[in-house]
N, C-alpha and C positions, 0 to 999 in steps of 0.2 A: 110452478119451476123449475126449468131441466138445466143443467149443465153437462153438454156432451163430452162423447170419449176423446180422449185425445189416438190419431192413426198415426202412424209416422214410424222413424228406423229406431228412435230412442225417445225416451221422457222419463223426464223426473221431476219430482214435487219439489223443486227450487221454491217453496212458499208460495203453493200455486192456489188460490181461492176465487170462488167464481162472484167478485167483488162488485161488478156492474148489477147481478143478479140480487146482493145484499142489498144494494142501497135500492134499487123497483121493489123489492121486496117490503124495506121498512117503510119505504112513501104508501103502497099501496094496503097495511096493517096498519097506519097512521088516518088510513081515510076511510075504514070501516069492511076492506077484504080479509077474508079468510087465506092463507097463503102458505103454502106446503112446496117443499123444494124437494127434489132429487140431484145428486149432486153423482155424477158418473165415475167422479176421479175421487171417491172418498176409500181412504186406505182405506177407515176405519169405519166402514161399513158392516154391521155385524152378522150377516150373512157370507159377507167374502172374508172376514177374521175366519169363519169355520174353514172355510179351504186353504189361505193362504194367511200366513201369520204378517204383522205388519211389524214391515223393515224401518225400523229407525236410525238415521243417521242423528245429525248434529242439529241443534237448536231448531229439531220439530219437522227437518226436511226429511228425506226417504224414497224409495222404490216403490213404482208403482206396480200392481199385479198388471201382466202381460198376459197376452193371448197369441201366438202367432195367427195371422192371416193371409189371405195373400196380397199379392202385391199387386198395385194398380198396371196396366201393362206399358206404359214406357219408364216401370223402373225393377223390370222384371228384369235386366242384364245387370242389376246393382247387386252383390254376391254376399248381402246381409237377408237378415229376419227380419220380415216386417209387423210390427203388431198394432193391435188394439190397449191400447192403455188404461186402466181404471174396471169397475166392477165390470162380471161379466154379463150378456147378455139375458143370463135366464134371470139374474138378480134382478134387471131392469125391470124385466117383467112383472117378477113379484111384486114388485114395488108400486109399481102402476095399478097393478090389482087390490093393494090395500089403501089407496086415496079412493075419497069419493069421489065420484065423474065430477071432474072440474066443468066450471064454465068458459075458462080459457087458459090457454099451455103456451107459456113462455120459451123459448129456447133462446139460449145465447151460443155465441162463439168466441173463438181467440185467434188463431193464427191464422193466415189464410191457407195455408197447405195443409192445415187442419179439417178441412171443411168436411171430408169424408166422415168424422163424425156428426156433426150436426145432420147430415144428410141421411145417415142410418137411424138417427132417432126421431127424426120426423116420420120415417120409412116405417118405425114399428107403430109410433101412433098414431099415424092411418089404419095399422090393421087392429092395435088394441082398442082405442078410444075413437070411431070414427063419426064423425061429427063433428068433434069440438074443435074449435076454432085455435088454431096453433099461428101465435106472433113471434116471429124469428129478428134475434137483430145481434150486433157485437160487432166487432173488428172484421170479421170476412166480411158481412151485405158492406158495410160502409167504405174498405176499401174498391172491393172488386164487386160490385150493385148488381152489373149484367152475368158476371160466371152464378152470381146466387139465383138471384132471379131463374136460370137455367138449372140449378143444381137440385134446389131447395123446393119442396112444394109446400108452403110456409101459405095460411090466409091473407096472411098482412106481414111486410118486409119493414123493419124498422134502422133506419141508417143515419149512422151519429148519432149524440147521444139522448138517451130516454127518458131522463126524469120527467120532461113537461110532458112528453107526447104518451106516457103509457096509459093514465086514468085514462083520457078521451077514445084512446082504443079498443081497450077492453070493454068501456060504455059501449063505443058501436056495437060489440056483441052479444053486451049482458042485458042493456037496458038500463044496467047500476049505474047512475051518474053521478057521484056525491058534489056535494058545491065544492072546490077548491079554497081555501083562504093562502094561501100559502102560495108564493112565487119560487117555484123551483129552478128556474133560468141562473136564480143563486145560490154557487155552491155551498154558501153558508146557513143556507134555508133546508138543506138535504140531511134528513137525518142521519144519525149513525148507523150502517148499515146492521142489520141483524143477523147475530152470528149467532142467535139459539137456535137457527134451522142445521146449524151446523152437527154432526153426530159426535167430534171430538175437537175440541177447542185449545190446539195449544201452541197457535203464536198468533197473532191479528194483526194485517195490513194495513197501514195506513197511506191515506193520501192528504199531502197537507197542499197543494196544488191540484191543478188538471193542466193538460198541455204545456208545451215549451216556449220558451222565445225567442230560443234557437232553430236556424233550418237548416240542420244538414242534410247532407243532400242525399244520403243513403236511409234517412229517419221517416216514420209516417204519422208521428206523434200529432203535430199540429192538424192529419185530417180524420184521426180519430176521435179524439178532444175536443179542435177547434180551439178558440185564442186561447193565451196563459191565461190563468188566474190564481191567484194565489188565497186560501182560508184565513182567517182570521188567526191568529197564533194561539188567542184564546180559547177557542172553539177547538183547534186541533188539541190542546193540551187538559180539555176536559175530556174530550173521547177517548183520548189514552186514558185517563185515571178511572174512566167510566169502566174499560173494558178490565182494565188492573183487578180495579175490585171485583167486578161480576164475574170474572172468569179465573181470576188467580193466574193470569200469561205473565211470563215476563220476559218472553221473542217478541218483539214489534220492527214490522220490514214498514218500511220509508221503499214506495214505490212512484215515486216522484220520478221527472225529467228531468229537474232544475232542481235539485233539496235546497241549495245552496245561493239560489239566486235571490238580487236582496237580501242579502243574509243578517245584515243590522237589523230590521225589523221585522224579519221571518222565524228565520229556523234559529236564530240563537235566541229569541225571545223563549222559542220551545224547549228548547232546549236548558236555558236557564232555568223553566218553571219545573225541568224533570230533576234537574239536581236539586235546586233547592227543595224538596217533595220528599228528596230520597227514596225514591222509585224503586233504586237499585233493578236494572231495567238491563235488557239485552238486545241493545240495537243493531239493526243491516241496512245494509243498500247494494239489492242488485244492481239495481237498474245502472250505478254507475254513478260515479259524483266526478263533476270538472273540477279536475287537478290547477286549476287556474286560479279559483275561488276559495284555495285551501290556503289558509295564514296563519298563523302562529294563535291566533287565539279562536278561528274557526276548529285547528287541531287540539287547541287544549280543552275546550266546551264539547268536541267530541269524544275524548278520552275521558272526562270527568262524568258524561252522561251515560256514558257505557257501550258505546260502539264496537262489536264484536266481527260483525260483517264490511269492512271496508273495500271497494273496489271503486279503483278511478279508471275514466273513462281516455285513455292514452289515445287507441286507437291508430294513431301512424305518427312517424318524424317526418314523414314526406314535407318540407315547410311548402307548396303548392298546393297540397291536398287540405292545408288546414284554413284555407280562407274556404273551401266548401264544407267546412263546420264552423263557420261562422268568427273559426279564431278562438274559441272556447279554451282549447289547449295547443300548448307548446313544449319542448324539452325542457327551454327551463321553467316553467309553470309549473312539470308534472316533475322536475328534481326540486325544487322549492318543496311543493307539495308533500314529499316523502320528508323532507329533512324534517317536516314540522311537523307529521305526525310522528316522527321517532323522538324526536325532544320531549313530545306531551307524553309518550309513555309506549308507542307502537311499537312493535318487533319489525322490521321492516319485510321477515319471512310471512309474515302473518296480513300484511299490504297486497291486493291483487291489484293488475290493471289487464284492461280491454283492450283488444288488438283485434282489428278488422282486416279480412280478408278474401279475396278474389273478389274486388270489386271490380267492375267494368272496368276494362285496360290497364287496371293495377300490376305491376311485375313481382312476381317473386321475392326480388330484391328487397321490394318497399318493405314486405312482411318481413323478412331475416333480421332486416335493419334495423326494427322497429321492435323484435323480441332480443337482440343484442343489448341496443338501447334498456330495455326493462329490466333486463337479468343482470345488466350494470348495474342497476339501481336497487336490487338483492331483495325485488318484488317479485309477486310471483306471476306468472304468464296464464291468459286467457285467453284463447283465441277464438275469434268471433265468425262464423263463416258470415259472408253476404248474404241476402234471400232478397232477392227484387222485390219492392213494397209498391202496387199500381199508385200512382198518382205523382210519384218522388221524381226530381230531377236522376238520378240514376236508375230510374226505372225508364226513364225518356231516354236515356245514353244505353240504356242498354238495347233497347229498341232499334234507335238510330245503328247499332253495329248490330242486329241483324242479329241477336242473341234472342229475341222474343218476338212474337208475331202476335196482334190485336186477335187477329183471324182466327190462330188453334190455339188461342190462351187455355192453358189447365193450370188451374191457379196453384194446387198441390205440387204438381209435375215440373211447372215451369220452374218452380224456385228451388226445386231440388238439381235437378237437371241442368241448370245454369251454374248454379253451383259446383255440381264434380266438372262439368265445363271447364270452365276457368280455372280450376286446379289445375284439369289435366294439361292446358295451354302453357 
């Protein structure tokens, strides 16, 4: 299994781990396969540490090693250095040479505009391990299937979740087809991700659900993850306790898109168990919490359970745009959430708010008004540049506005170019 590099102008390890591969690895191991992982984003790779010291930030985050590379033609006029983030190509090839020739290779992917990473990985695999079947999947081909087919020379491309597909696919290439007695279409049946394949474990990612019940016009969560499903709370607690005991980590990161949805029967039960077991964890929510879900009970449980990174999805203060976000946030709900968090013990200066900018047709005044509103509540502002996600309503709006062309689609270049163009306008 291979987690590719990031190609971009900037990248930072904000709790990034190849969670999809780690889930697939656990399924494969449970069904008799020998599995190895090469993580091109591994900051703790032993060979990389010989040429670059690990740069640690708070709670296990940190800087990636960067090598400046040539920019794609469409980005030539942007006056910034473009880079490949992660281990060097030489280290990657050395890692391949240490692995017994595999029967199949799984290559994952992240953002659509990072597609140069898996493209380069697959090209190297074709040279170094000719004839070994390559199965490619992840976010990028799921959102941009035609672009992926055109750019990635894999033997098979998987679209969407792969838990139910991966063993039959590998059986197709290897002839080994174990009898599967578990229904992996249920997220409660998927085994805990196999973190034992990771070099250095100083934090653990936790998914208590898949997908999102909301349909924000700019978000592709439902396209990638399918319908919204929540795991049984007791299984989530069991997973946290398992990793806490095995790896002695304190930092746990919730990557849910709707962590507090149906909160009474879900996240409340998880947090109550964490508090009762006195695990003294540090909890983080980089994906953002919907402010309207944060009342006094929620804020109190968050503080007692050990939340350290609290990010609220404010997005905008434009009332007309609230409908585009399923009314999951408004000014009054945001102010209430901040007040309740402060009452429970959080300092306002440690609460952060996401604000989106450069949406198609969005005026700078809307962004400025949202920044002023967030600042007036004493919280940190985190600006998020909109990148058009294929299949979303904002993607259609961008096409209708003439900003994106299906004919000339280039996943990476289109995303960044549109952001820059709208910002300039």
